[in-house]
Phi, psi and omega in degrees: 000135181264122178267123183267327181199163178209161173197160173266135179248126177253135179247078185286152174290330179238092183302313184299317180295319179293319177301312178300319181298307183290323182279309190267320182280307180281337179073028180289140178282144180279127175274314182201147172238149176214162179303113179094008179192162179220136178247129182249148167290140177218076184065238180274006182226191180228147173235126178253132173256114186255121176279347177265152176077022180303146187286351181274358177290147183300326182272006179088356178074183181299319185282342182105170183295143175058030178245120178249355180206159178210160173254125180259125180237116178275129180237165180291320184215104184293332180287322174294320178298319178298316178299316180295318180295316178300315180298330179274003176085014180280132177287131179265119179285318177214125183299157179296136176199163177279130180273162178302334180273004171100341178281153175260117188232150178230143180238132174224174175231146176280176183301338178268358179095005178291131179288129173245125177252113175262134186213153166234151184257117179300154182305326185267008183281141179301336180295342176297342176261063186311135176091348179274141177281132178281149179297141178274145180290000000 
């Protein structure tokens, strides 16, 4: 499987406090903003603070119960990756599907239980314009 990009996603209980910390205290530059989240440059990588999927939600949020962080791996074809992972005996936590925000995502966990989100970005998705701020609703 070819990994095109990656970032760490944090699902804080207090989005505003985390946003202030990474932006104002650490002084990280903003790579991209979207409704409900902010992605920061972090040296050679990216850190995303996600206001959606907070772990205090009754259903466990987008990331699932007891998950406060995830590793996001962008792949060329998430459905092909799912077939390859299944063939290799990897347990699929959540099958690949298109999310409301437009990305096609698959969820698995590593042997320590870390959530891995494999995703591909459709050709017409605004994220293809990396670094551009998306319009706010």
